C-alpha positions in Angstrom: 83.8 105.2 74.4 81.6 102.6 75.7 77.9 102.3 76.3 76.8 100.5 79.5 73.5 99.0 80.5 71.7 100.2 83.6 71.6 97.8 86.5 69.6 98.1 89.6 71.5 99.4 92.6 71.0 98.7 96.3 70.0 101.8 98.4 72.3 104.7 98.0 73.4 105.5 101.5 73.8 109.2 102.3 72.6 110.3 98.8 69.0 111.3 99.7 69.3 114.8 98.4 70.8 113.6 95.0 68.0 111.0 94.7 65.4 113.7 95.3 66.9 116.0 92.5 67.1 113.1 90.0 63.4 112.3 90.8 62.4 115.8 90.3 64.5 116.0 87.0 62.7 112.9 85.7 59.1 114.0 86.9 59.7 117.3 85.0 60.7 115.5 81.8 57.6 113.3 82.1 55.5 116.5 82.1 57.2 118.0 79.2 59.4 120.5 81.2 62.8 118.8 80.7 66.1 119.9 81.9 69.7 118.9 82.8 71.6 118.2 85.9 75.5 118.0 86.4 76.8 115.9 89.3 80.3 116.7 90.3 82.6 115.0 92.7 85.9 113.3 93.1 86.5 109.9 91.7 84.8 107.1 93.6 82.4 109.5 95.4 79.3 107.8 94.0 78.4 109.7 90.9 78.0 106.6 88.6 75.9 105.1 91.3 73.5 108.0 91.1 73.5 107.5 87.4 72.6 103.8 87.9 69.8 104.9 90.1 68.5 107.4 87.6 68.4 104.5 85.0 66.4 102.3 87.6 64.0 105.2 88.3 63.5 105.9 84.6 61.7 102.6 83.8 59.3 104.4 81.6 62.1 106.2 79.6 64.3 105.5 76.7 67.6 105.6 78.3 70.9 106.3 76.5 74.0 106.1 78.3 77.7 106.8 77.6 80.9 107.0 79.7 84.0 109.0 78.8 87.3 107.1 78.5 90.6 109.0 78.5 92.1 107.0 75.7 89.4 108.2 73.3 89.2 111.8 74.4 91.3 112.7 71.3 88.7 111.0 68.8 86.4 113.6 67.5 82.7 112.5 68.0 83.6 109.2 69.6 81.4 110.0 72.4 78.3 110.6 70.4 78.9 107.4 68.5 79.1 105.3 71.5 76.0 107.1 73.0 73.8 106.6 69.8 75.1 103.3 68.5 72.1 101.4 70.2 69.6 103.6 68.3 71.6 104.2 65.2 68.9 102.6 63.0 66.5 105.3 64.1 68.6 108.3 62.9 67.1 110.0 59.8 69.2 113.3 60.0 71.9 113.3 57.2 74.0 115.7 59.1 74.0 113.4 62.2 74.6 110.3 60.2 77.5 111.6 58.2 79.2 113.3 61.2 79.1 109.9 63.1 80.3 108.0 60.1 83.2 110.3 59.2 84.0 111.3 62.8 84.1 115.0 61.7 82.2 118.1 62.4 82.1 121.5 60.7 82.3 123.1 64.2 79.1 125.0 63.5 75.5 124.6 65.0 74.4 122.1 62.5 75.4 118.9 64.3 74.3 120.0 67.8 70.9 121.1 66.4 70.6 117.7 64.6 71.2 115.9 67.8 68.6 117.9 69.7 66.1 117.3 67.0 66.9 113.5 67.1 66.4 113.5 70.9 63.0 115.1 70.3 62.0 112.5 67.7 63.0 109.8 70.2 60.9 111.3 72.9 57.7 111.0 70.9 56.4 107.8 72.3 58.3 107.9 75.6 60.5 110.4 77.5 64.2 110.3 77.0 67.0 110.2 79.6 70.5 110.8 78.6 73.2 109.8 81.1 76.8 110.8 80.3 79.3 109.7 82.9 82.8 111.4 83.0 81.7 114.2 80.8 85.1 115.8 81.1 86.6 112.8 79.3 84.4 112.9 76.2 85.9 114.6 73.1 85.3 118.2 72.6 82.9 117.9 69.7 80.6 115.4 71.6 80.7 117.5 74.7 79.7 120.6 72.9 76.8 118.9 71.1 75.5 117.4 74.4 75.7 120.7 76.5 74.1 122.5 73.4 71.1 120.1 73.8 71.1 120.4 77.6 70.4 124.2 77.3 67.4 123.7 75.0 65.3 121.1 76.5 63.1 123.2 78.9 59.9 122.5 76.9 60.7 118.8 76.0 60.3 115.4 77.4 64.0 115.0 77.6 66.4 114.8 80.8 70.2 115.0 80.6 72.3 114.0 83.4 76.1 114.5 83.4 78.8 113.5 85.9 82.3 115.0 86.0 85.2 115.4 88.4 85.0 118.5 90.5 87.4 121.1 89.0 88.2 118.6 86.3 89.6 121.0 83.6 89.6 124.3 82.0 86.5 126.4 81.7 84.4 125.1 78.8 84.8 121.5 79.4 81.8 121.5 82.0 78.3 123.0 81.2 78.6 126.3 83.1 74.9 127.1 82.7 73.5 123.8 83.7 72.4 123.2 87.3 75.1 121.6 89.3 75.2 119.5 92.4 78.5 118.6 94.2 78.5 115.1 95.9 80.2 115.4 99.3 81.8 112.6 101.2 79.4 110.4 103.1 78.8 111.2 106.7 79.7 108.8 109.5 76.2 107.3 109.6 76.2 106.6 105.8 79.7 105.1 105.9 78.8 102.7 108.6 75.6 101.7 106.8 77.6 101.1 103.6 80.2 99.1 105.5 77.6 96.8 107.2 76.1 96.3 103.7 79.5 95.4 102.1 80.7 93.3 105.1 77.7 91.7 107.0 78.6 90.7 110.6 80.2 92.3 113.5 83.2 94.4 112.7 85.6 95.3 115.6 85.6 99.0 116.6 89.2 99.3 115.6 88.8 97.9 112.1 85.5 99.9 111.6 87.3 103.0 112.7 90.3 102.5 110.4 88.0 101.8 107.4 86.2 105.1 108.2 89.4 107.1 108.4 90.9 105.7 105.4 87.9 105.9 103.2 87.2 109.5 104.2 83.4 109.0 103.2 84.4 107.8 99.7 82.2 104.8 98.8 84.7 103.3 96.2 87.5 103.6 98.8 85.4 101.8 101.3 84.4 99.2 98.8 88.0 98.5 97.7 89.3 98.5 101.4 86.8 95.9 102.4 87.7 93.8 99.4 91.3 93.9 100.4 90.9 92.7 103.8 92.6 89.6 104.8 91.1 86.8 107.1 93.7 87.8 109.7 92.6 91.5 109.5 88.9 90.5 109.8 89.6 88.4 112.9 91.6 91.1 114.5 94.9 89.1 114.2 96.6 91.6 112.0 96.6 95.3 111.8 94.1 97.2 109.8 95.1 98.6 106.4 96.8 102.0 106.5 96.3 102.9 102.8 94.2 102.3 99.7 94.9 99.2 97.7 97.6 100.3 95.3 96.0 98.2 92.4 92.5 99.5 93.1 90.5 101.6 90.6 90.6 104.6 93.0 94.3 104.7 93.5 94.8 104.2 89.7 92.2 107.0 88.8 94.1 109.5 91.0 97.5 108.0 89.7 96.3 108.7 86.1 95.1 112.1 86.9 98.6 112.9 88.4 100.5 111.4 85.5 98.9 113.9 83.0 100.9 116.8 84.9 104.3 118.0 84.0 107.2 116.2 85.8 108.5 119.4 87.6 104.9 119.9 88.7 104.8 116.3 90.1 108.0 116.8 92.1 106.5 119.9 93.9 103.4 117.9 94.4 105.6 115.3 96.1 107.1 118.0 98.4 103.6 119.0 99.4 102.7 115.4 100.0 105.8 114.7 102.2 105.1 117.7 104.2 101.5 118.9 104.4 102.4 121.9 106.4 105.0 123.3 103.8 104.7 127.0 103.3 105.0 128.8 100.1 108.4 130.5 101.0 110.0 127.1 101.6 108.4 125.9 98.4 109.9 128.8 96.5 113.5 127.9 97.9 112.9 124.2 96.9 111.9 125.1 93.3 114.7 127.6 92.4 115.7 128.7 90.0 112.1 128.0 88.6 108.9 129.8 89.6 106.9 127.3 91.8 103.7 129.1 91.3 103.8 128.7 87.6 104.8 125.0 88.1 101.9 124.3 90.3 99.4 126.2 88.1 98.5 122.9 86.2 97.9 121.1 89.4 95.8 124.0 90.7 93.8 124.0 87.4 93.2 120.3 87.6 91.8 120.7 91.1 94.5 118.7 92.8 95.6 121.5 95.0 94.2 124.8 96.1 95.8 127.9 97.7 95.0 128.2 101.5 96.5 131.3 103.3 100.2 131.1 102.9 100.4 127.6 101.6 99.0 125.1 99.1 97.0 122.1 100.2 95.7 119.0 98.4 91.9 119.2 97.9 91.7 115.5 98.7 93.8 113.7 101.3 93.5 110.5 99.2 95.3 112.2 96.4 98.1 113.4 98.6 98.6 109.8 99.7 98.7 108.6 96.0 101.1 111.4 95.0 103.6 110.1 97.7 103.0 106.5 97.0 103.5 106.8 93.3 106.9 108.3 93.6 109.8 106.0 93.4 111.6 105.3 96.9 114.8 107.1 95.7 112.8 110.2 94.5 110.9 110.3 97.9 114.0 110.1 99.9 115.5 113.0 97.8 112.5 115.0 98.6 112.8 114.5 102.3 116.5 115.3 102.1 115.9 118.5 100.4 113.2 119.5 103.0 115.4 118.6 105.9 118.1 120.9 104.6 115.6 123.7 103.8 113.6 123.7 107.1 114.9 125.7 109.9 113.9 127.3 113.1 112.4 126.0 116.3 108.8 125.9 115.1 109.9 123.3 112.4 112.3 121.5 114.4 110.2 118.3 114.5 109.5 118.5 110.7 113.2 118.9 109.9 114.2 116.0 112.2 111.4 113.8 110.5 112.6 114.6 107.0 116.3 113.7 107.8 115.2 110.5 109.5 113.0 109.3 106.6 115.7 110.3 104.1 118.3 108.3 106.2 120.5 111.5 106.1 123.0 110.4 108.8 123.7 107.6 111.2 120.5 105.9 112.2 121.0 106.3 116.1 121.8 110.0 115.9 118.8 110.5 113.6 116.6 108.5 116.1 117.8 110.5 119.1 117.2 113.9 117.3 113.7 112.9 116.1 112.7 111.8 119.7 114.1 114.9 121.3 112.2 117.1 118.7 108.9 115.0 119.4 109.3 115.5 123.3 108.8 119.3 122.8 106.4 119.3 120.0 102.6 120.1 120.0 100.2 117.5 118.8 99.1 119.7 115.7 100.7 119.4 112.2 102.7 116.8 110.5 104.2 114.5 111.4 102.9 114.7 115.0 104.7 113.3 118.0 103.2 109.7 117.9 104.5 109.2 114.3 107.8 110.7 115.1 108.4 108.6 118.2 107.4 105.4 116.2 110.0 106.4 113.5 112.6 106.9 116.2 111.9 103.5 117.7 112.2 101.8 114.3 115.5 103.5 113.6 117.2 102.6 117.1 119.0 99.4 117.9 118.7 99.9 121.8 115.9 98.0 123.4 115.5 100.4 126.2 115.1 103.5 123.9 112.9 101.4 121.6 110.5 100.6 124.3 110.4 104.1 125.9 109.7 105.6 122.4 107.0 103.2 121.5 105.2 103.9 124.8 105.4 107.5 124.0 104.0 106.8 120.5 101.2 104.8 121.9 100.5 107.5 124.6 100.2 110.3 122.0 98.0 108.1 119.8 95.7 107.3 122.6 95.3 111.0 123.6 94.6 112.1 120.0 91.9 109.4 119.8 93.5 107.0 117.5 93.0 104.0 119.5 93.6 101.4 116.7 97.1 102.7 116.2 97.8 102.8 120.0 96.8 99.2 120.4 99.1 98.3 117.5 102.0 100.0 119.0 101.3 98.4 122.4 101.5 95.0 121.1 105.1 95.6 120.4 105.7 96.8 123.9 104.3 93.8 125.4 107.0 91.4 124.1 109.3 89.8 126.7 112.3 91.9 125.9 110.6 95.0 127.1 111.5 96.3 130.6 109.2 96.2 133.7 108.5 100.0 133.3 107.8 99.6 129.6 105.5 96.6 130.1 103.8 98.6 132.9 103.3 101.5 130.4 101.9 99.2 127.9 99.5 97.6 130.4 98.5 101.1 131.6 97.6 102.1 128.0 95.6 98.8 127.6 93.8 99.6 130.6 92.9 103.0 129.6 91.7 101.9 126.3 89.6 99.3 128.0 88.2 101.9 130.3 87.1 103.9 127.3 85.7 101.1 125.1 85.7 97.8 126.9 84.4 96.1 129.9 84.7 98.1 133.2 85.8 95.1 135.3 88.5 94.1 132.7 89.7 97.7 132.6 90.1 97.8 136.4 92.1 94.5 136.5 94.5 95.8 133.8 94.9 99.1 135.4 95.7 97.4 138.8 98.2 95.3 137.0 99.8 98.3 135.4 100.0 100.1 139.0 101.8 97.0 140.2 104.4 97.3 137.5 104.7 101.2 137.7 104.6 102.1 141.3 108.2 101.1 141.9 109.5 102.9 138.8 107.3 105.9 138.5 105.3 106.5 141.7 103.1 109.4 140.1 102.2 107.3 137.1 101.4 104.3 139.3 99.1 106.3 141.6 97.4 107.7 138.5 96.8 104.0 137.4 95.3 103.3 140.8 92.9 106.2 140.4 91.8 105.1 137.0 91.3 101.6 138.3 88.9 103.3 140.8 87.4 105.1 138.1 86.6 101.8 136.4 85.1 100.7 139.8 83.0 103.9 139.8 81.6 103.2 136.3 80.7 99.6 137.3 79.2 100.8 140.6 81.5 98.4 142.4 81.8 100.1 146.0 83.9 97.2 147.4 86.6 97.4 144.8 86.7 101.1 144.9 87.3 101.1 148.7 90.0 98.5 148.2 91.9 100.7 145.7 91.5 103.8 147.8 93.1 102.0 150.7 95.8 100.7 148.6 96.5 104.1 147.3 96.5 105.8 150.8 99.6 103.9 152.1 101.5 105.5 149.1 100.9 109.0 150.2 103.9 111.3 151.3 104.1 114.7 152.9 106.2 116.1 150.0 103.7 115.1 147.3 103.3 117.4 144.2 100.0 119.2 143.6 98.8 116.6 141.2 99.6 113.8 143.6 97.9 115.6 146.4 94.8 116.1 144.2 94.6 112.4 143.3 94.9 111.2 146.8 92.3 113.7 148.1 90.0 112.7 145.2 90.3 109.0 146.1 89.6 109.6 149.7 86.6 111.7 149.0 85.0 109.5 146.3 85.2 106.5 148.7 83.6 108.4 151.4 80.9 109.3 149.0 80.3 105.8 147.8 79.9 104.8 151.5 77.4 107.3 152.1 79.8 109.3 154.4 79.0 112.5 152.7 80.2 114.9 155.6 83.5 112.9 155.7 83.8 113.3 152.0 83.2 117.0 152.0 86.7 118.0 153.3 88.7 116.0 150.8 86.5 116.9 147.9 86.8 120.6 148.9 90.6 120.2 148.8 90.4 118.8 145.3 88.6 121.9 144.0 91.0 124.2 145.8 94.0 122.4 144.1 92.5 122.5 140.7 93.7 126.1 140.2 97.2 124.9 140.1 96.8 122.1 137.6 96.3 122.4 133.8 95.9 118.7 132.7 92.3 118.1 131.3 92.2 114.6 132.8 93.2 115.9 136.3 90.5 118.8 135.9 87.9 116.0 135.3 88.4 114.8 138.9 88.0 118.4 140.2 84.7 118.7 138.1 83.2 115.5 139.9 84.4 116.8 143.2 82.4 120.1 142.5 79.3 118.1 141.5 79.4 116.0 144.6 79.7 119.2 146.7 76.7 120.7 144.9 78.8 123.5 143.3 77.4 123.3 139.7 78.7 126.7 138.7 82.1 125.8 139.7 81.8 122.4 137.9 80.7 124.2 134.7 83.6 126.6 135.0 86.2 123.8 135.5 84.8 121.5 132.8 84.7 124.5 130.2 88.3 125.1 131.1 89.3 121.5 130.7 87.5 121.2 127.4 89.2 124.3 126.1 92.6 123.0 127.1 91.8 119.7 125.6 91.0 121.0 122.2 94.0 123.2 122.1 96.3 120.4 122.9 94.6 117.9 120.4 93.5 115.6 123.3 90.5 114.2 121.6 90.2 111.2 123.8 89.3 113.1 126.9 86.6 115.6 125.4 83.7 113.1 125.7 84.5 112.4 129.3 84.9 116.2 130.1 81.5 116.9 128.5 80.0 114.3 130.9 80.7 116.5 133.9 79.4 119.6 132.1 76.3 117.9 131.2 75.7 116.7 134.8 76.2 120.3 136.0 73.8 121.7 133.4 71.3 119.1 134.4 71.2 120.3 138.0 70.8 123.8 136.8 67.9 122.8 134.6 69.5 123.8 131.3 68.2 121.0 129.3 68.8 122.4 125.9 72.5 122.6 126.8 72.2 119.0 128.1 70.9 117.9 124.8 73.3 119.8 122.8 76.4 118.7 124.6 75.4 115.1 124.8 74.8 115.2 121.0 78.4 116.3 120.6 79.7 114.0 123.2 78.0 111.1 121.6 79.3 112.0 118.2 83.0 112.4 119.5 82.7 109.2 121.5 81.4 107.2 118.4 84.0 108.8 116.1 86.9 107.7 118.5 85.4 104.3 119.6 84.7 105.3 123.2 81.6 103.1 123.7 81.5 103.6 127.4 81.3 107.3 127.0 78.7 106.9 124.3 76.5 104.9 126.7 76.4 107.7 129.2 75.8 110.3 126.5 73.0 108.3 125.2 71.5 108.1 128.8 71.6 111.9 129.2 70.0 112.3 125.8 67.2 110.2 127.0 66.9 112.4 130.1 66.7 115.6 127.9 64.0 113.9 125.8 62.0 112.8 129.0 62.1 116.4 130.2 60.7 117.6 126.8 58.0 114.9 126.8 59.4 113.1 123.7 58.6 109.7 124.8 59.8 107.8 121.7 63.0 109.4 121.6 63.6 108.9 125.4 62.7 105.2 125.1 65.0 104.7 122.0 68.0 106.3 123.6 67.6 105.0 127.1 67.2 101.3 125.9 70.3 101.8 123.6 72.3 103.1 126.5 71.2 100.4 128.7 72.0 97.6 126.1 75.4 99.0 125.6 76.1 99.6 129.3 75.0 96.0 130.3 77.4 94.6 127.6 80.3 96.6 129.1 79.5 96.3 132.9 78.7 100.0 133.2 76.4 100.4 136.3 76.5 104.1 136.0 75.1 104.2 132.4 72.5 101.4 133.2 71.2 103.4 136.2 71.1 106.7 134.2 69.0 105.0 131.5 66.5 103.7 134.0 66.3 107.0 135.6 65.4 108.6 132.3 62.6 106.0 131.6 61.4 106.5 135.3 61.1 110.3 134.7 59.1 109.5 131.5 56.9 107.2 133.5 56.1 109.8 136.2 55.4 112.4 133.5 52.7 110.2 131.9 51.2 109.1 135.1 52.7 105.8 135.8 54.3 106.0 139.2 54.2 102.1 140.0 56.5 101.7 136.9 58.7 104.5 137.9 59.1 103.2 141.3 60.0 99.7 140.1 62.6 101.1 137.8 64.3 103.2 140.6 63.9 100.5 143.3 66.7 98.4 141.6 64.8 95.8 139.7 66.1 96.9 136.4 69.9 97.0 137.2 69.6 100.2 139.1 72.8 99.4 141.2 74.9 102.6 141.1 74.8 104.4 144.5 75.7 107.9 143.3 73.2 108.0 140.5 70.6 106.3 142.7 70.9 109.0 145.3 70.6 111.7 142.6 67.4 110.0 141.4 65.8 109.6 144.7 63.5 112.6 144.4 61.8 110.8 141.6 61.8 107.6 143.5 60.3 109.2 146.6 57.5 110.9 144.6 56.7 107.6 142.7 56.8 105.5 145.9 54.6 107.8 147.9 51.9 107.8 145.1 51.9 104.0 145.2 51.8 103.8 149.0 55.3 102.6 149.6 56.1 105.1 152.3 58.6 103.0 154.0 61.1 102.8 151.0 60.3 106.4 150.3 61.3 107.4 153.9 64.6 105.4 153.7 65.5 107.1 150.4 64.8 110.4 152.0 67.2 109.8 154.8 70.1 109.1 152.3 69.2 112.0 150.2 69.0 114.3 153.3 72.6 113.3 154.2 73.9 114.3 150.8 72.0 117.5 150.4 73.1 118.6 153.8 76.7 118.1 153.1 76.5 120.2 150.0 74.4 123.1 151.3 73.1 123.5 147.7 69.7 125.4 147.7 68.4 123.4 144.7 69.2 120.1 146.4 67.9 121.2 149.7 64.7 122.2 147.9 64.2 118.7 146.6 64.6 117.4 150.2 62.0 119.8 151.5 59.6 118.8 148.6 60.2 115.1 149.4 59.5 115.7 153.1 56.3 117.5 152.0 55.1 114.5 150.0 55.7 112.2 153.0 54.2 114.6 155.6 50.7 114.5 157.1 48.1 116.6 155.4 48.3 119.5 157.6 52.0 119.7 157.7 52.8 119.5 154.0 52.0 123.1 153.1 54.6 124.5 155.3 57.3 122.2 153.8 56.2 123.0 150.2 56.7 126.7 151.0 60.0 126.0 152.4 61.0 124.1 149.1 59.7 127.0 146.9 61.7 129.4 149.1 64.8 127.3 148.5 64.1 127.0 144.9 64.0 130.9 144.7 67.6 130.8 146.0 68.7 128.1 143.6 68.8 128.1 139.7 66.7 125.2 138.3 63.5 126.6 137.1 62.2 123.1 136.0 62.3 121.6 139.4 60.7 124.7 140.8 57.8 124.1 138.5 57.6 120.6 139.5 57.4 121.6 143.2 54.6 124.1 142.1 52.7 121.3 140.3 52.9 118.9 143.4 51.9 121.7 145.7 49.1 122.9 143.5 47.8 119.2 143.4 47.9 119.0 147.2 46.2 122.3 147.6 43.5 121.1 145.2 42.8 117.8 147.0 42.5 119.9 150.2 39.8 121.7 148.4 41.6 125.0 148.2 41.2 125.5 144.4 42.1 129.3 144.4 45.4 128.7 146.2 46.0 125.7 143.9 45.6 127.7 140.7 48.2 130.3 141.6 51.0 127.4 141.8 49.6 125.5 138.9 49.8 128.5 136.6 53.3 129.2 137.5 54.2 125.6 136.8 52.4 125.5 133.5 54.1 128.8 132.3 57.6 127.3 133.2 56.7 124.0 131.5 55.5 125.6 128.3 58.6 127.9 128.2 61.0 124.9 128.6 58.9 122.9 126.0 58.1 120.2 128.6 55.1 118.9 126.7 53.9 116.1 129.0 54.5 118.1 132.1 52.4 121.0 130.6 49.6 118.5 130.0 49.8 117.5 133.7 49.5 121.1 134.9 46.6 121.7 132.6 44.8 118.6 134.0 45.3 119.7 137.5 43.9 123.2 136.6 40.9 121.6 134.9 40.5 119.5 138.0 40.6 122.7 140.2 37.6 124.0 138.2 39.3 126.3 135.7 38.6 126.0 132.0 41.9 125.6 130.4 42.0 125.8 126.5 45.4 124.8 124.9 46.0 127.3 122.1 48.4 126.1 119.6 51.2 128.4 118.7 50.8 130.3 115.5 53.2 131.4 112.9 56.3 129.8 111.4 57.5 126.2 112.1 59.8 127.2 114.8 56.7 128.0 117.0 54.6 125.2 115.9 57.2 122.4 116.4 59.4 121.1 119.2 63.1 121.5 118.8 63.4 117.7 118.0 60.5 117.9 115.4 62.1 121.0 113.8 65.4 119.2 113.4 63.8 116.2 111.9 61.7 118.3 109.5 64.7 120.2 108.4 66.7 117.0 107.6 63.8 115.4 105.7 63.3 118.7 103.8 67.0 118.4 102.7 66.1 115.1 101.2 67.3 112.7 104.1 65.3 109.3 104.4 63.8 108.2 107.7 66.6 105.9 108.2 69.3 108.4 107.4 67.6 110.8 109.9 67.4 108.0 112.6 71.2 107.2 112.1 72.1 111.0 112.4 70.0 111.5 115.5 70.7 108.2 117.2 66.9 107.2 117.0 65.1 104.3 115.5 63.3 104.7 112.1 60.0 104.0 113.8 60.5 107.0 116.1 61.4 109.1 113.1 58.2 108.0 111.5 56.1 108.9 114.5 57.7 112.4 114.8 57.2 113.0 111.1 53.6 112.2 111.2 53.1 114.8 114.1 55.1 117.2 112.0 52.8 116.9 109.1 49.7 117.4 111.1 51.1 120.4 113.0 52.1 122.1 109.8 49.2 121.1 107.7 51.3 119.5 105.0 50.6 116.2 103.2 54.0 115.3 101.7 57.8 115.7 101.9 57.7 117.9 98.8 55.4 120.2 100.6 57.4 120.2 103.6 60.4 121.1 101.7 58.7 124.0 100.0 57.6 125.2 103.5 61.0 125.1 105.1 63.0 126.4 101.9 
């Protein structure tokens, strides 16, 4: 055993709940209500760091600390000897003294009682904290004495804090009646914060993503990965690591754990590591004549594996990787050969081909061909997956053409599944001069798609155009798709001229015998180009044909274009139906990379229908998925939509945080669409707080508002702001553009906005009829929020015409809708108008539980804080600034009448 001094640690990322539990334990010990707490978790998860923090927080305590060491587990009382050695001179108990000296205990209650009495004596002048790291590795006698004391300190100034591996051993090794907290892996926000602390400076998105995936939220894994990085890897000149350092502490800890298991058990564990999808029936065949269940029992008892349905799985993927890496090469090949012989049937065709290829069980060319053929018909779910299979086939073959074809397929599958770093690594091989024109075109296409998701929009367009030039002669359909995606890059950038040029380039490739997918793409390009020119009537025909053709396609990417066409036609319900179908298809196929883009179309449709809670929910999900997969361009748009939802709810701080984050990201990537969306959200907020001049300036184009489609969508806000500042000329010009688009859609919701804008520009005697027309159209539509906005504007106009009675009818309707939707600032505007109309309006705060007292955002923040999260952790999780969280939290305390986080936790428990 060894005793260690406590050192001050930096902030523990993602461990707010554990810190709160430790603080509570120490506070109770100070007050004479001692106790114990056991922290469980896998190696490297941060248990020791929590002990270090406890030692730092216990500055007024006498701190005793010991760490279990496997080499001394068999030495009786070696644990107590190490724990008490620093204070041995204070021990007066003969029982305790002789037991430690002889290393022997009679097994009765005398020694544990003597330890408890000594701790009580030590706690006379100051409270005592006992920290035991890796309790499961202590000798049995020491463990029994310490857990005996832990059960009897309720009325003492003593705190005991234990750590142990989860499911570390047989019953009795851990204190079953002591409170337990299990440390879970760090979430993405905490992992990124720790990575930034360990490696200051800008990490590439690929490297950051690789570190996050490999570490799986384990702090020690992340630390060792960072320490293992070479200068070339940091500079992006070499591939990121693909496994934990073999000589690292975490790898060795898992290897030691596995080494303690029987040899036959370790071979079955190797089979499970080689094939994570292995079913128990195949495992039984592999273990004959022995019983595999009895052989796996030691591993299950040790917490290495667990039963899950019809198979066994590793409790920790890191342990699976270690179990495979620790086996000698010959033993690994033998395991793969055995599995290749045992697996049969079409459902495991790819797995069988994979195992035979890894075992080199036959001529390499034949194995490569079998593996590629199996990959071509396989789903993306399960092990090994098409991307890995194609790569293995490429490495086995000696034919350049086959290698290039299979590498391109491997990169394509990696891209679709959202593994962009792997896709880029595979593509670098394809770009070599030996590759064919078609293969180099495929590589350029993949690079362009990756750039479209996470890079500069102009650069993506150039790469995709280059790919189209390579591909159109070899695979016309893929070449046309590359052109369409180049047009998408131009759309994101707001570059009308480039989009028109691409549409013209594609038009000459059209044929009368085109397949449905090709027809849809050509129609979409024609319709979107006409829309960008403001020729909405000309765009309607092609866009309508896109929607009609959508019923005959199943590709999620193709369905995205149909969703956009529906939105431009004003058919929001159809857009939601198509996007829901696309999202479902993508998830079933494992096509992670397209889900954030699909959610963008769904969000825009929900926005037009006034479903702002759905906008916020789907934008939050889209942002999470985009950040996890490194899709920064999609992340910018989802941030902007979250800013819109916050503007509707009147959450000014969150709106500004998210809009500015979206604009900053968009400007660095040349995304005119996200820049304009962000400024539109800020303009909405300006209007709601009575700042029309600022709103008009934002929407006039002075803040990078240069995306024509979004500018048209935002024109109702601009026209309202411009008329209130006297800029009727610009307002009238914007209305003419809005009229052309709305008329081409026939959508009641959009036509209602046109009528409202006409009313704002009309002479006083003519506005009333137009407002009534707008309200009638609203009744035919679906967006209740915009109906309330029209009622508010009409009510205000009636009040200024000195018709207070008529005004109140509309203002009450607006107020009721705003309150139901949680639109705080707009509710205040409606109340102000009612007061100006001569009606005394008293705002009655909702009574009852926190769900009625708080907004949705405040309630979410309150719950996270009550669970122990710090302001910074809440900010990272909700994509806000710590300053905004602090602002919200102050309001939460006021509304709920609490004064501290402890009171908040009690109220929400």
